[in-house]
C-alpha positions in Angstrom: 77.4 166.1 -29.2 74.5 163.6 -29.1 73.4 162.3 -32.5 70.0 161.0 -33.9 71.6 157.5 -34.0 72.3 157.6 -30.2 68.7 158.8 -29.5 67.3 156.0 -31.7 69.5 153.4 -29.9 68.4 154.8 -26.4 64.8 154.7 -27.4 64.9 151.4 -29.2 63.5 152.7 -32.5 64.9 153.4 -35.9 66.7 156.6 -37.0 63.9 157.3 -39.5 61.3 157.2 -36.6 63.4 159.7 -34.6 63.7 161.9 -37.7 59.9 161.9 -38.2 59.4 162.8 -34.6 61.8 165.7 -34.7 60.6 167.1 -38.0 56.9 166.5 -37.0 56.3 165.0 -40.5 54.9 161.5 -40.8 53.4 159.1 -38.3 55.0 158.2 -35.0 53.1 155.9 -32.6 52.3 157.1 -29.1 54.6 154.4 -27.5 57.5 155.4 -29.8 56.8 159.1 -29.3 57.1 158.7 -25.5 60.3 156.6 -25.7 61.9 159.2 -28.1 60.9 162.1 -25.8 62.5 160.4 -22.8 65.6 159.5 -24.7 66.0 163.1 -25.9 65.6 164.4 -22.4 68.0 161.8 -20.9 70.7 162.5 -23.6 70.1 166.3 -23.6 69.8 166.1 -27.4 69.3 169.3 -29.4 68.2 169.0 -33.1 70.6 170.6 -35.6 68.3 173.2 -37.1 70.8 174.1 -39.9 71.2 170.4 -40.9 67.5 170.0 -41.0 67.1 173.0 -43.2 69.7 171.6 -45.7 67.6 168.5 -46.0 64.2 170.1 -46.1 65.3 173.3 -48.0 63.5 175.2 -45.2 65.4 176.6 -42.2 63.5 176.6 -39.0 65.1 179.8 -38.0 63.3 183.2 -37.6 65.2 186.5 -37.6 64.2 189.0 -34.9 65.6 192.4 -36.0 65.4 195.2 -33.4 66.7 198.8 -33.3 68.2 198.6 -29.8 68.2 195.4 -27.7 69.2 197.5 -24.6 65.7 199.1 -24.6 63.8 197.3 -21.7 60.7 197.0 -23.9 62.3 194.5 -26.3 63.5 191.6 -24.1 60.0 190.6 -23.2 59.1 190.8 -26.9 62.0 188.4 -27.7 60.8 186.0 -24.9 57.3 186.0 -26.3 58.4 185.2 -29.8 61.0 182.6 -28.6 58.5 180.8 -26.4 56.0 180.3 -29.1 58.5 179.3 -31.8 60.5 177.0 -29.6 57.4 175.0 -28.9 57.0 174.6 -32.7 60.6 173.4 -33.2 61.9 176.8 -34.4 64.7 179.0 -33.2 65.3 182.7 -33.3 68.3 184.8 -34.2 68.3 188.3 -32.7 70.0 191.1 -34.6 70.4 194.8 -33.9 69.7 197.0 -36.9 71.1 200.4 -36.0 71.7 201.4 -39.6 70.8 200.4 -43.2 74.1 198.5 -43.7 73.4 196.2 -40.7 69.8 195.7 -41.8 71.0 194.6 -45.3 73.6 192.3 -43.8 71.0 190.5 -41.7 68.6 190.2 -44.5 71.2 188.7 -46.8 72.2 186.3 -44.1 68.6 185.2 -43.5 68.1 184.8 -47.3 71.3 182.7 -47.6 70.3 180.4 -44.8 66.7 180.2 -46.2 65.2 181.4 -42.9 61.5 180.9 -42.2 60.8 184.6 -41.9 61.6 187.9 -40.1 60.0 189.7 -37.2 61.0 193.3 -36.9 60.0 196.6 -35.4 61.0 198.5 -38.6 58.9 198.1 -41.7 61.6 197.9 -44.4 59.5 196.0 -47.0 59.3 199.0 -49.3 63.1 199.2 -49.4 63.3 195.5 -50.3 60.3 195.0 -52.7 61.7 191.6 -54.0 62.2 190.1 -50.5 60.8 186.6 -50.6 60.8 186.0 -46.8 57.6 186.5 -44.8 57.9 189.7 -42.7 55.8 190.6 -39.6 56.2 194.1 -38.2 55.8 194.6 -34.4 54.7 197.8 -32.6 55.8 200.4 -35.2 53.4 199.5 -38.1 52.1 201.9 -40.7 49.0 201.9 -42.9 51.1 200.3 -45.6 52.3 197.4 -43.4 51.2 194.0 -44.8 51.4 191.9 -41.6 51.8 193.3 -38.1 51.1 193.2 -34.4 50.5 196.5 -32.5 48.7 197.8 -29.5 45.7 200.3 -29.5 47.8 203.5 -29.6 44.9 205.9 -29.9 43.2 204.4 -26.8 46.6 204.4 -25.0 47.1 208.1 -25.8 43.6 209.0 -24.6 44.0 206.9 -21.4 47.3 208.7 -20.6 45.7 212.2 -21.1 42.5 211.2 -19.2 44.6 210.0 -16.2 46.6 213.3 -16.1 43.4 215.4 -16.4 41.6 213.4 -13.7 44.6 214.0 -11.4 44.1 217.7 -11.6 46.6 218.8 -14.2 46.8 222.6 -15.0 49.9 223.0 -17.0 50.9 219.9 -19.1 54.0 219.1 -21.1 53.4 216.5 -23.8 56.7 215.1 -25.2 56.6 214.5 -28.9 59.0 212.0 -30.5 60.6 213.1 -33.7 60.7 209.9 -35.7 58.8 209.6 -38.9 59.1 205.8 -38.7 57.3 205.6 -35.3 53.7 206.2 -36.4 52.6 204.3 -33.3 54.1 207.0 -31.0 52.7 209.8 -33.2 49.2 208.3 -32.8 49.6 208.3 -29.0 50.8 211.9 -29.1 47.9 213.1 -31.2 45.3 211.1 -29.1 46.6 212.7 -25.9 46.7 216.2 -27.5 43.2 215.9 -28.9 41.8 214.7 -25.6 43.3 217.7 -23.7 42.8 220.3 -26.4 39.4 221.5 -25.2 40.1 221.2 -21.5 40.8 224.2 -19.2 44.6 223.8 -19.0 47.8 225.0 -20.6 49.6 222.6 -23.0 53.3 222.8 -23.8 54.8 220.6 -26.5 58.4 219.6 -26.3 60.3 217.3 -28.6 62.5 214.3 -28.2 64.9 212.8 -30.7 66.0 209.7 -28.9 65.2 206.7 -26.8 68.6 206.6 -25.2 68.4 207.3 -21.4 71.4 209.6 -21.1 70.3 211.7 -24.1 66.8 211.9 -22.7 68.2 213.2 -19.4 69.9 216.0 -21.3 66.6 216.9 -23.1 64.8 216.7 -19.7 67.1 219.2 -18.1 66.6 221.7 -20.9 62.8 221.2 -21.1 62.3 221.5 -17.3 64.4 224.7 -17.3 62.4 226.1 -20.2 59.1 225.2 -18.6 59.5 225.9 -14.8 55.7 226.1 -14.1 54.5 222.8 -15.6 52.8 220.5 -13.1 52.2 217.5 -15.4 54.1 215.5 -18.0 52.9 212.9 -20.6 55.9 210.9 -21.6 56.0 208.8 -24.9 57.7 205.8 -23.1 58.6 204.6 -19.7 62.3 205.3 -20.5 61.4 209.0 -21.1 59.4 209.1 -17.9 62.1 207.6 -15.8 64.7 210.0 -17.2 62.4 212.9 -16.4 61.8 211.6 -12.8 65.5 211.6 -12.3 65.9 215.2 -13.4 62.7 216.4 -11.5 64.1 215.0 -8.3 67.5 216.4 -9.0 66.2 220.0 -9.1 64.5 219.4 -5.7 60.9 219.1 -6.8 58.5 216.4 -5.5 56.6 213.8 -7.5 53.7 213.9 -7.8 53.0 216.9 -5.5 55.0 219.4 -7.7 55.1 217.6 -11.0 53.2 214.5 -11.9 54.1 212.2 -14.8 52.8 209.2 -16.7 54.8 206.8 -18.9 53.9 204.3 -21.6 54.8 200.6 -22.0 54.9 199.3 -18.4 58.4 197.9 -18.6 59.5 195.9 -15.6 61.6 198.7 -14.2 58.6 201.0 -13.9 57.2 199.3 -10.8 60.6 199.3 -9.0 61.7 202.9 -9.3 60.8 205.4 -6.7 58.2 206.7 -6.9 56.8 203.8 -8.9 55.6 204.9 -12.3 52.0 205.3 -13.3 51.9 204.2 -16.9 50.0 202.7 -19.9 50.5 198.9 -20.1 51.0 197.3 -23.5 52.2 193.7 -23.5 55.5 193.3 -25.5 55.5 189.6 -24.6 52.1 189.2 -26.2 53.3 191.2 -29.2 56.2 188.8 -29.7 54.0 185.8 -29.2 51.4 186.9 -31.8 54.1 188.0 -34.3 55.7 184.5 -34.0 52.3 182.9 -34.6 51.8 185.0 -37.7 55.3 184.1 -39.0 54.8 180.4 -38.3 51.5 180.4 -40.2 52.9 182.3 -43.1 56.0 180.1 -43.3 53.8 177.0 -43.4 51.2 178.5 -45.7 48.4 178.1 -43.1 45.3 180.3 -43.3 45.6 183.7 -41.5 42.5 185.2 -39.9 44.0 188.7 -39.3 47.0 190.2 -41.1 47.1 193.1 -38.6 46.5 192.2 -34.9 45.6 195.0 -32.5 46.2 194.3 -28.8 44.5 196.0 -25.9 46.1 198.5 -23.5 45.2 199.6 -20.0 46.1 202.2 -17.4 48.3 201.1 -14.5 47.9 203.3 -11.4 51.0 203.7 -9.3 52.5 206.7 -7.5 53.6 209.4 -10.0 50.1 210.8 -10.4 48.2 212.8 -7.8 45.1 211.1 -6.4 41.9 213.1 -6.1 41.0 213.9 -2.5 
């Protein structure tokens, strides 16, 4: 493993100069900076973040705690956060918090290592009122969330409903997610429902208890059997929409001629399935990037312009909605 001493020798500067360059604290001349940069590249040197934290009493590590890393929405969120933090000399640790015990374990680990902060999709700050680490909640924020990044869920819900209505919907199924921690999805549902409530169509509400594809397929089979005459579906996520597409095609119906459907998120897979999924785009990459910026500013006690950052959404037209003739 390459050491700071080897980098200093290669660059022809002192170890302290290399340390100042790596920590971004103290003056380093332009000539020395260029030499160190080239030496680091040549020797493939990676700073030891843990060793730095022991010296500075501040670990340049950010915990990214997610409910399910297999959900296609989250990898781009991780990339957005990692890209921003890496540029600042920070690293991320990704953890899956499927239950309270795993959440507590990760929080204790991050506290012990004196991490810079936590980015999470679950606002657990009420459960840990004495937590000293900065926390930024992404996507699933509530009115009590201190710092967060989210998309315009009310607009997204209205856009989904408007797209379905404009495509000639007559009997619409709106899928409602049963998760009291997912206020963002509840907002979308209410916005869609309110938009369609006074339109001349029939609305059926069905519930979902999961974001796992196989379990959604089971729900889809039951809901399609229970509602044989629906011609439109508003799904709470692209994962839900794709599971429904699979089951709609399996019973011999055509999309969008017999049943049209709109998703939410615009995950990468949505443009490659057949037929390609009409959906509402929200940028998980941008969410991760903005959350990382918030954490960085909080960790370094920089001024913060907005504690809660709302990102725009937009409708993506593909092939699962009917086009007006």
